[in-house]
C-alpha positions in Angstrom: -15.4 -22.8 27.8 -15.2 -19.1 27.2 -12.1 -17.9 25.2 -11.1 -14.3 25.2 -9.9 -12.7 22.0 -7.5 -9.8 22.6 -5.7 -7.2 20.5 -2.4 -8.7 19.3 0.8 -7.1 20.6 1.4 -4.0 18.4 5.0 -2.9 17.5 6.6 -0.1 19.5 6.0 2.3 16.6 2.2 1.7 16.7 0.5 3.0 19.8 -3.0 1.9 19.2 -5.5 0.7 16.6 -9.1 1.3 15.5 -11.7 -1.4 15.2 -12.5 -1.2 11.5 -15.0 -4.0 10.9 -16.5 -7.0 12.7 -17.0 -10.1 10.5 -19.1 -11.9 13.0 -21.8 -10.9 15.5 -22.9 -12.4 18.8 -24.6 -15.7 18.3 -22.9 -16.5 15.0 -20.6 -19.5 14.6 -17.0 -19.1 13.7 -14.2 -21.5 12.8 -10.7 -21.5 14.0 -8.4 -19.2 12.0 -11.5 -17.5 10.4 -11.1 -13.7 10.4 -13.1 -12.2 13.3 -12.3 -8.5 13.1 -10.2 -6.0 11.2 -8.0 -3.6 13.2 -6.7 -0.5 11.3 -3.4 1.0 12.4 -1.4 3.9 11.1 0.3 1.5 8.6 -1.8 -1.6 7.8 -5.1 -3.4 8.5 -4.5 -6.3 10.9 -6.8 -9.3 10.7 -7.6 -11.0 14.1 -8.5 -14.6 13.5 -10.5 -16.8 15.9 -8.3 -19.1 18.0 -11.0 -21.8 18.3 -14.2 -23.1 16.8 -17.3 -21.8 18.5 -19.9 -19.2 18.8 -19.5 -15.4 19.4 -20.6 -14.9 22.9 -19.9 -11.2 23.3 -18.3 -8.3 21.4 -16.6 -5.9 23.8 -15.4 -3.1 21.5 -17.7 -1.5 18.9 -16.6 -0.5 15.4 -14.7 2.7 15.5 -13.3 2.1 19.0 -9.6 2.8 19.7 -7.9 -0.2 21.3 -4.4 -1.0 22.5 -2.2 -4.2 22.8 -3.8 -6.9 24.9 -7.2 -5.2 25.2 -10.2 -7.5 25.2 -12.1 -7.5 21.9 -14.6 -10.4 22.2 -15.5 -13.6 24.0 -16.0 -16.9 22.1 -17.9 -19.9 23.5 -15.6 -22.7 22.4 -17.2 -25.8 20.8 -20.8 -24.5 20.9 -23.0 -24.7 17.9 -24.8 -21.7 16.5 -28.4 -21.5 15.6 -29.3 -22.7 12.1 -29.2 -19.9 9.5 -32.5 -18.2 8.7 -34.5 -20.0 6.1 -36.9 -18.7 3.5 -40.6 -18.8 4.2 -42.1 -21.5 2.0 -45.2 -19.6 1.2 -43.9 -16.1 0.8 -40.4 -16.7 -0.3 -39.2 -14.1 2.3 -36.5 -14.9 4.8 -37.6 -15.5 8.4 -36.0 -12.1 9.3 -38.2 -10.3 6.7 -41.3 -12.3 7.8 -40.8 -11.2 11.4 -40.5 -7.5 10.5 -43.5 -5.3 11.3 -45.9 -4.5 8.5 -44.8 -1.5 6.5 -41.2 -1.6 7.7 -38.6 -1.0 5.1 -36.7 -4.2 4.1 -33.2 -4.5 5.4 -30.3 -4.2 2.9 -29.4 -7.5 1.3 -26.0 -8.6 2.3 -23.6 -10.2 -0.2 -23.1 -14.0 -0.3 -20.1 -15.3 1.7 -18.0 -15.8 -1.5 -18.7 -12.2 -2.6 -18.0 -10.8 0.9 -14.5 -12.4 0.9 -13.7 -10.3 -2.2 -14.5 -7.1 -0.3 -11.5 -5.1 1.0 -11.9 -3.9 4.6 -12.4 -0.3 3.4 -14.9 -1.4 0.7 -16.8 -3.5 3.3 -17.1 -0.6 5.7 -18.5 1.7 2.9 -21.0 -0.9 1.8 -22.2 -1.4 5.4 -22.5 2.3 6.0 -24.5 2.8 2.8 -26.6 -0.3 3.2 -25.6 -1.4 -0.3 -26.2 -4.8 -1.8 -23.0 -5.7 -3.5 -23.9 -9.3 -4.3 -23.9 -8.6 -8.0 -21.0 -6.1 -8.0 -18.0 -7.0 -10.1 -14.7 -6.0 -8.6 -12.0 -4.2 -10.5 -9.1 -5.2 -8.2 -6.7 -8.1 -8.5 -8.6 -11.5 -8.7 -11.9 -9.7 -8.9 -11.4 -8.1 -5.5 -14.0 -5.3 -4.8 -12.3 -2.1 -3.9 -13.5 0.9 -2.0 -13.8 2.9 -5.3 -16.0 0.1 -6.8 -18.5 0.4 -3.9 -18.5 4.2 -3.9 -19.1 4.3 -7.7 -21.9 1.6 -7.3 -23.6 3.6 -4.5 -23.4 6.9 -6.4 -24.8 5.3 -9.7 -27.8 4.1 -7.8 -28.5 7.4 -6.1 -31.7 9.2 -7.3 -31.3 12.3 -9.4 -31.5 15.6 -7.7 -29.2 18.4 -6.3 -25.4 17.8 -6.6 -24.7 15.3 -3.8 -21.8 15.5 -1.3 -20.3 12.7 0.7 -18.2 12.8 3.8 -16.0 9.9 4.6 -13.7 10.0 7.6 -10.0 9.7 6.7 -8.6 6.3 7.4 -5.8 6.0 10.0 -3.4 5.3 7.2 -4.4 8.4 5.2 -4.2 10.5 8.4 -0.8 9.1 9.3 0.5 9.8 5.7 -0.8 13.3 5.9 0.8 13.8 9.3 4.2 12.6 8.2 4.1 14.6 5.0 3.3 17.8 6.9 6.0 16.9 9.5 8.5 16.6 6.6 7.5 20.1 5.3 7.7 21.6 8.8 11.0 20.2 9.9 13.2 19.6 6.9 14.7 22.2 4.6 13.5 20.5 1.4 15.0 21.3 -1.9 14.6 19.5 -5.2 17.1 19.1 -8.1 16.3 17.7 -11.5 18.0 15.9 -14.3 16.9 13.8 -17.3 18.0 10.3 -18.4 18.3 8.8 -21.8 16.9 5.3 -21.2 17.7 3.8 -24.6 20.4 1.5 -23.4 18.2 0.1 -20.6 15.2 -0.2 -23.0 17.4 -2.0 -25.5 18.7 -4.4 -22.8 15.2 -5.2 -21.6 14.0 -5.7 -25.2 16.9 -8.1 -26.0 16.9 -10.2 -22.9 13.3 -10.0 -21.5 12.2 -13.4 -22.7 15.4 -15.2 -21.6 15.4 -13.3 -18.2 11.8 -14.3 -17.5 12.4 -17.9 -18.5 15.5 -18.1 -16.3 14.2 -16.2 -13.2 10.4 -16.6 -13.5 9.9 -12.8 -13.2 9.6 -10.0 -15.7 12.6 -7.7 -16.2 11.2 -4.3 -15.3 12.6 -0.8 -15.1 12.5 -0.4 -11.3 15.3 -2.9 -10.7 17.7 -0.9 -12.8 16.8 2.2 -10.8 17.4 0.3 -7.5 20.9 -0.8 -8.6 21.7 2.7 -10.0 20.5 4.3 -6.8 22.5 1.9 -4.6 25.6 2.6 -6.7 25.1 6.4 -6.3 24.5 6.0 -2.6 27.8 4.2 -2.2 29.5 7.1 -3.8 27.6 9.8 -1.9 26.8 8.2 1.5 25.4 11.5 2.9 22.3 11.0 0.7 21.7 7.7 2.5 22.1 9.4 6.0 19.6 10.7 8.4 19.5 13.5 11.0 18.9 12.7 14.7 19.1 15.8 16.9 22.5 17.3 16.2 24.0 14.1 14.9 24.2 12.8 11.3 23.7 9.1 11.2 25.5 7.4 8.3 23.9 4.0 7.5 26.3 1.3 6.4 23.5 -0.5 4.5 21.0 0.6 1.8 17.4 -0.2 2.7 15.4 1.1 -0.3 11.7 2.0 0.1 9.6 1.5 -3.0 6.5 3.6 -2.9 3.3 1.6 -3.9 -0.1 3.3 -4.4 -3.0 1.3 -3.0 -6.7 1.9 -2.6 -6.0 2.7 1.1 -3.2 5.2 0.3 0.5 5.2 -0.2 2.6 2.5 1.2 6.4 2.1 1.1 7.6 -1.4 1.6 11.4 -1.8 2.2 14.0 -3.7 0.1 16.4 -4.7 2.9 20.1 -4.6 1.9 19.3 -3.6 -1.6 23.0 -3.2 -2.4 23.3 -7.0 -2.4 20.3 -7.7 -4.6 20.6 -8.8 -8.2 18.1 -7.5 -10.9 16.1 -10.7 -10.5 16.1 -10.5 -6.7 14.9 -6.9 -6.8 12.2 -7.7 -9.3 10.9 -10.6 -7.3 10.8 -8.6 -4.1 9.1 -5.6 -5.7 6.4 -7.9 -7.3 5.8 -9.6 -4.0 5.5 -6.3 -2.0 3.3 -4.7 -4.6 0.9 -7.7 -4.6 0.8 -7.8 -0.7 0.2 -4.1 -0.4 -2.6 -4.0 -2.9 -4.3 -7.1 -1.4 -4.0 -5.8 2.1 -1.6 -8.5 3.2 1.5 -6.3 3.9 3.1 -6.8 7.3 4.1 -4.0 9.6 7.8 -5.1 9.5 7.7 -4.8 5.7 7.1 -1.0 6.1 9.5 -0.2 8.9 12.9 1.4 8.5 14.4 2.5 5.2 17.3 4.8 4.4 16.2 6.1 0.9 12.9 6.0 -1.1 12.1 5.7 -4.8 8.7 6.8 -6.1 7.4 6.4 -9.6 4.8 8.9 -10.6 5.4 8.0 -14.2 3.1 5.0 -13.9 0.2 7.5 -13.7 1.5 9.7 -16.5 3.4 12.3 -14.3 6.0 14.2 -16.4 7.6 16.1 -13.6 7.0 16.5 -9.8 8.8 17.3 -6.5 8.4 14.3 -4.2 8.2 14.8 -0.4 10.6 13.2 2.0 9.7 10.1 4.0 11.0 11.0 7.5 13.5 10.3 9.0 15.1 9.7 5.5 16.9 12.7 4.0 16.3 12.1 0.3 13.8 10.6 -2.1 14.1 10.0 -5.9 11.1 10.6 -8.1 10.8 8.8 -11.5 8.5 10.1 -14.2 6.9 9.1 -17.5 9.1 8.1 -20.4 8.6 10.2 -23.4 10.3 10.2 -26.8 12.0 13.6 -27.2 14.5 15.1 -29.6 18.0 14.8 -28.2 21.3 15.8 -29.7 23.6 12.7 -29.9 27.0 13.1 -31.4 25.9 16.1 -33.4 22.7 14.5 -34.7 19.1 15.1 -33.5 17.5 11.8 -32.6 14.3 10.7 -30.9 15.2 9.1 -27.5 13.1 7.6 -24.6 13.8 10.3 -22.0 12.7 10.5 -18.4 13.0 13.4 -15.9 14.2 12.4 -12.5 13.9 14.5 -9.4 15.8 14.3 -6.1 14.2 16.0 -3.1 16.6 16.2 -0.2 17.1 17.8 3.3 19.3 20.7 2.7 20.2 20.8 6.4 22.7 17.9 5.8 22.9 17.5 2.0 24.5 20.2 0.0 23.4 21.1 -3.5 26.7 19.8 -4.9 26.2 16.3 -3.4 22.6 16.2 -4.6 23.5 17.1 -8.1 26.4 14.7 -8.3 24.2 11.9 -6.9 21.7 12.6 -9.7 24.5 12.6 -12.3 25.7 9.2 -10.9 22.2 7.8 -11.3 22.0 9.2 -14.8 25.4 7.8 -15.9 24.6 4.3 -14.5 21.3 4.1 -16.4 22.6 5.6 -19.6 25.5 3.1 -19.6 24.4 0.0 -17.6 27.8 -1.6 -18.1 29.2 0.8 -15.5 27.2 -1.1 -12.8 28.8 -4.4 -13.8 32.3 -2.8 -13.8 31.7 -0.9 -10.6 32.5 2.5 -12.2 
């Protein structure tokens, strides 16, 4: 019986997808739930599994094709058995595919073993296939030994012969194109202004140092810095709800909830998973959610619904050493908070010059609906909450 494999129903915000990579070819066997093809959307890479055991009868859409919901991708012959895999020639040691090749023909690129292929991210697999690279001995730098796109590019470049300075052209992924489009949209439509402040994080650092072991033992998650910022931001948004609002036409939409986006850098580009109803999350809840989202985003397992919505965003360039920056808005949100590197700097405290762990924070906002006064007071509220965390517990 022939089984049709179609493009899954895409969300309303995703019009179409691109066929990124086929994991099976016609004539090859496949098991139920085994990944057949990767579809790249503006937001994530979707894996389309086989609905049955069988053999690939026909592939309808080539790699790079644009497809929409419900469109036919492939046909699987259910229950059939594929031909036996090619075996090595007993006398020459070459595979049957190599033995059948005409004399003088260049040998085909050696593909990686199945176990190694599973460690390839979709982007890395595509680069390896285009370059004809043998990645069977390549060690991945990603989580769990996963081979990243950067690993493959570096591997290919290292193996290139010496000569003139090489250039490489790689088409932008849909995610990268979408991020570029949205960032340019933000610059073209919003009146973006950025205000700055600095925070003395000694109180937060002391709390983390004192309770980190007990916290991890109790909640099975590390006490990080981001959860404090999430709570401080939620408290400041409660005081200045216009910063949590968005502009739709001539109307200002005030959101009675605080869905906080946490920017995560991945090999495919920037992703912003959303902490829903962050105003109700404890420090432990926030840390667990952030850890889960970060892992899913970097492993390519993030779901579309994890990235949709959001009323405010926090981005931390400090993890890469950024001392100061002006973050761009994430439309239709009206504001974004940028965190930066923590540096010991001399600060006057009660008439004495002391070394304190200081961080610059930046709030970029849409000046069309947020006035400078509200932006500055919002930053001050975040600063006061972090410099005296007890204010969060007391609701001050």
